[in-house]
C-alpha positions in Angstrom: -18.1 -0.1 -10.4 -15.0 -1.2 -9.6 -13.8 -4.8 -9.6 -11.8 -6.7 -7.3 -8.5 -6.7 -9.6 -5.5 -4.2 -9.4 -3.3 -4.5 -12.8 -0.6 -2.2 -13.8 0.7 -0.6 -17.3 3.7 -0.9 -19.2 5.1 2.7 -20.4 4.7 6.4 -19.9 1.3 6.1 -22.1 -1.7 3.7 -22.3 -1.2 1.5 -25.1 -4.8 0.3 -27.2 -4.7 -3.2 -25.2 -4.0 -1.8 -22.2 -6.8 0.5 -22.6 -9.1 -3.0 -22.9 -7.7 -4.4 -20.3 -8.6 -1.5 -18.5 -12.1 -1.3 -19.4 -12.9 -5.1 -18.3 -15.3 -4.9 -15.6 -13.2 -7.1 -12.9 -10.6 -3.7 -13.1 -10.8 -2.3 -10.6 -7.4 0.0 -9.6 -4.3 0.5 -11.6 -0.6 0.2 -9.9 2.2 2.3 -11.4 5.9 1.9 -10.9 9.5 3.5 -11.6 8.6 2.8 -15.2 5.6 4.5 -15.8 7.5 7.9 -14.6 9.3 10.1 -16.5 8.6 13.8 -15.2 5.7 15.2 -13.6 3.6 16.8 -16.6 3.7 13.1 -18.2 3.0 11.5 -14.8 -0.3 13.7 -15.1 -1.1 12.9 -19.0 -0.9 9.2 -18.1 -3.1 9.1 -14.7 -5.5 11.6 -16.7 -5.9 8.6 -19.9 -6.1 5.8 -17.1 -8.7 7.9 -15.3 -10.9 8.4 -18.5 -10.5 4.9 -19.3 -13.9 4.0 -17.4 -16.9 6.0 -17.1 -16.2 5.8 -13.1 -12.5 6.5 -12.7 -10.1 4.1 -11.6 -7.9 4.1 -8.2 -4.7 4.8 -9.4 -2.1 3.5 -6.7 1.6 3.1 -6.1 3.9 1.8 -3.8 5.6 5.0 -2.5 6.8 4.7 0.7 10.5 6.7 0.9 13.5 5.5 1.2 14.5 2.7 -1.0 10.8 2.1 -1.8 10.1 5.0 -3.9 9.0 5.0 -7.1 9.4 8.5 -8.1 12.5 10.1 -7.1 14.0 12.6 -9.6 12.6 15.3 -12.1 11.3 17.6 -9.3 9.6 14.7 -6.6 11.5 15.0 -3.0 13.6 12.4 -1.8 12.0 10.5 1.1 13.4 9.2 4.0 13.2 5.7 5.1 10.6 5.0 7.9 13.5 3.4 9.8 15.1 7.4 9.4 12.2 8.2 11.3 12.3 5.6 14.1 16.2 6.5 14.7 14.8 10.4 15.0 12.4 9.4 17.5 14.9 8.0 19.6 16.4 11.4 20.1 13.2 13.9 19.9 9.9 11.4 19.9 8.1 14.8 19.6 9.7 15.8 16.8 9.9 12.8 14.8 6.1 12.5 14.6 5.9 16.2 13.6 8.6 15.3 11.3 6.2 12.2 9.7 3.4 14.8 9.4 5.1 16.7 7.4 6.9 13.7 5.6 3.8 12.4 4.5 2.0 15.5 3.4 4.9 15.6 1.1 4.3 12.1 -0.4 0.8 12.8 -1.0 0.3 16.4 -2.5 3.5 15.3 -5.0 1.7 12.6 -6.3 -1.8 13.9 -5.8 -0.7 16.8 -8.3 0.3 13.6 -10.5 -2.9 12.4 -10.8 -2.0 9.5 -8.5 -4.7 8.8 -5.3 -3.5 6.5 -3.1 0.2 5.1 -1.9 0.6 1.6 -0.5 1.8 3.4 3.0 2.7 2.5 5.6 4.9 -0.2 6.4 3.5 -1.6 10.3 6.2 -3.9 10.3 8.4 -4.5 13.3 12.3 -3.8 12.4 13.6 -7.2 14.2 16.8 -6.4 12.5 16.3 -9.7 10.4 13.9 -9.5 7.0 15.5 -8.7 4.1 12.6 -7.4 2.5 10.9 -5.2 5.2 14.7 -4.1 6.7 14.9 0.0 6.4 11.5 -0.1 5.5 10.0 -0.4 9.1 9.8 2.5 11.5 10.9 0.6 14.9 11.0 -2.2 16.9 8.7 -1.0 19.6 5.1 -1.8 18.0 4.1 1.7 20.0 6.5 3.3 18.6 5.3 2.0 15.1 1.8 2.9 15.7 2.2 6.6 16.6 4.6 7.3 13.9 2.4 5.4 11.3 -0.6 7.7 12.8 1.4 10.9 12.3 2.2 10.2 9.0 -1.1 9.4 7.9 -2.3 12.3 9.1 0.1 13.9 6.7 -1.3 11.8 4.1 -4.7 13.0 5.1 -4.1 16.6 4.6 -3.7 16.3 1.0 -7.0 13.7 1.1 -4.6 10.9 0.5 -6.2 7.6 2.3 -3.4 5.0 4.0 -2.4 0.8 3.5 -1.2 -0.8 6.7 1.3 -3.4 5.5 2.2 -6.9 5.9 -0.4 -8.0 8.6 0.0 -9.4 10.9 4.1 -9.0 10.1 6.7 -9.5 8.4 9.9 -8.5 10.0 10.3 -11.7 12.4 11.2 -14.0 9.2 14.5 -13.8 7.3 12.9 -14.9 4.0 11.6 -12.5 1.2 8.4 -13.2 -0.2 8.9 -11.9 -3.2 11.4 -14.7 -4.1 10.5 -17.1 -1.5 7.7 -18.6 1.1 8.4 -17.5 4.6 7.2 -19.4 7.8 7.0 -17.8 11.0 7.0 -20.7 13.6 5.9 -18.2 16.6 2.2 -18.7 18.0 -0.7 -16.3 17.9 -1.0 -14.6 21.0 3.0 -14.0 20.7 2.3 -12.5 17.3 -0.7 -10.2 18.5 0.7 -9.1 21.1 3.8 -7.8 19.5 3.4 -7.2 15.3 -0.5 -7.0 15.3 -0.8 -4.5 17.9 -0.1 -1.4 15.6 -3.2 -3.0 13.6 -5.4 -3.3 16.8 -4.1 0.6 18.2 -5.0 2.5 14.7 -8.3 0.4 13.7 -10.3 1.5 10.2 -11.0 5.1 11.6 -7.5 6.0 10.9 -6.1 3.3 8.9 -8.1 3.1 5.5 -6.6 -0.2 3.9 -4.6 -3.5 5.1 -2.5 -5.6 3.2 -2.1 -9.5 4.3 1.6 -10.7 4.4 2.5 -13.5 2.2 3.7 -15.3 5.1 2.9 -18.5 6.5 2.2 -18.8 10.2 1.5 -22.9 11.0 0.5 -22.6 13.9 -2.3 -20.2 13.1 -3.2 -21.7 9.5 -1.7 -23.9 7.1 -2.2 -20.6 4.3 -0.3 -17.7 4.1 -2.2 -14.6 5.6 -3.7 -13.1 2.3 -5.3 -16.5 1.5 -6.5 -17.2 5.1 -9.9 -16.9 6.2 -8.9 -17.5 9.6 -6.6 -14.2 9.5 -8.4 -12.1 7.1 -12.3 -12.8 8.9 -11.7 -14.3 12.5 -9.0 -12.1 13.3 -8.6 -9.0 11.2 -12.9 -8.7 10.8 -13.9 -10.1 13.9 -11.2 -9.9 16.4 -9.9 -6.6 15.9 -12.9 -5.2 13.9 -11.7 -4.0 11.2 -14.0 -2.7 8.3 -11.7 -1.0 6.2 -10.3 -2.2 2.0 -8.6 -5.5 2.7 -6.0 -6.0 -0.3 -3.9 -9.1 -1.2 -0.5 -8.0 -1.8 0.8 -9.3 -5.4 -0.5 -12.7 -6.7 3.0 -13.1 -9.1 5.2 -13.2 -5.8 6.6 -16.7 -5.0 5.1 -16.3 -1.6 1.7 -16.7 -3.1 2.7 -19.6 -5.3 1.4 -21.9 -2.9 -2.3 -21.7 -3.9 -1.7 -22.4 -7.2 -2.2 -20.8 -10.4 -3.0 -16.9 -11.3 -6.7 -18.1 -11.2 -6.4 -20.2 -7.8 -4.7 -17.5 -6.2 -7.0 -15.2 -6.9 -10.2 -16.8 -5.8 -8.1 -18.3 -2.9 -7.6 -14.4 -1.5 -11.2 -13.2 -2.1 -12.4 -16.2 -0.5 -10.6 -15.8 2.5 -12.3 -11.7 2.5 -10.0 -9.8 0.4 -11.7 -6.6 -1.5 -8.9 -6.6 -4.5 -6.3 -8.8 -5.9 -2.9 -7.1 -7.0 -1.4 -8.8 -9.9 2.1 -7.1 -11.0 4.5 -7.1 -13.9 2.9 -9.8 -15.4 0.4 -8.8 -17.9 -0.3 -12.6 -19.4 -1.5 -13.4 -16.3 -3.6 -10.2 -16.0 -5.0 -11.5 -19.3 -5.5 -15.0 -17.9 -7.0 -13.6 -14.5 -9.8 -11.7 -16.3 -10.6 -14.4 -18.9 -11.2 -16.4 -15.9 -12.2 -15.5 -12.9 -16.0 -15.6 -12.0 -16.8 -13.3 -9.3 -19.3 -10.5 -8.2 -18.2 -8.3 -6.0 -20.6 -7.7 -2.9 -21.6 -4.0 -2.5 -19.8 -3.7 0.6 -16.5 -4.5 -1.2 -17.0 -2.1 -3.4 -18.1 0.5 -0.8 -14.9 0.2 0.5 -12.8 0.8 -2.5 -14.5 3.7 -3.6 -13.8 4.9 0.1 -10.1 4.9 -1.0 -10.7 7.6 -3.6 -9.8 11.4 -2.9 -12.5 12.9 -2.0 -11.8 16.5 -3.7 -9.7 17.8 -6.8 -6.1 18.9 -5.8 -4.0 21.4 -6.9 -1.6 20.7 -10.7 1.8 20.5 -9.8 2.8 24.2 -11.0 0.3 25.4 -8.1 1.6 23.2 -5.7 5.5 24.2 -6.0 4.5 28.1 -4.8 2.2 26.3 -2.2 3.0 27.6 1.0 1.8 24.8 3.1 4.2 22.0 0.9 7.0 24.6 1.0 7.2 24.6 4.9 6.5 21.3 5.1 9.7 20.4 2.0 11.6 22.8 4.7 10.8 21.0 7.6 11.7 17.7 6.1 15.4 19.7 5.4 15.8 20.8 8.6 15.2 17.4 10.1 17.2 15.5 8.1 20.6 17.9 8.4 20.1 16.8 12.0 
């Protein structure tokens, strides 16, 4: 069964050491990066190797949002607009913007699925306050109502290709300037301010729409002293109980500076899992991944395993060559081009 750790791999093909790492019972998923991509054919071969590494295939994920966060962007993959572009289009034509979000979501998911990628960490639900360097053009809009509606439309497009969704970064990263990749952001607002604004898309969408949630490596000291992803207050009391959310909860990457407050890599994983996360991410540090796999003592709960399994596609998808001649896919790409040209 899938374990609670998501790891990465170095290149275009698996090494023998990576195969051993993926076979470890604590491993439950793999995240890919731009370095893992050369062409659709090569990517499909790599994902097949990863899926074959375990009797129950590992979930394969990627950060593929559109705009500046799109890991595969050439040699056949469609250049996707940023979510901010969709938000700006909403200002001119709300209904067409929602339609565009659905078609873009389908192109995003269909191209990934045709290469064997199961899941993308999208959409970003952070609000666009115009101050966060790490969020920036990744956010749909400042208005949480617009964010929720465009996100719902994008998720509908993902679902047409049998792909699940992940809202990030709960309860909101957009209000603070600091980048949690290299700093420890602190948001001084009180709970009800955050719940009435930044967290509203999570409440409105909920688990029936939003398959997974990723908490922010942000400290909200008026709520809890720990970053949201390490906080039982945020994950269990607010997300699970107050918002009644029963989907998957991922930690953000535990190698980021924003996670350093929890200690070494094992302490970070233990803190995230204890807070209520179902799966923790360890990216770009195979040495730390090995340390964690050797030291983490945890037995995943049946509910966590079930939730992680629910992220996997239900049915096989067409291959890359078949996708290129598929009329539904061609329509979605043409619709995207039409919107971006307006």
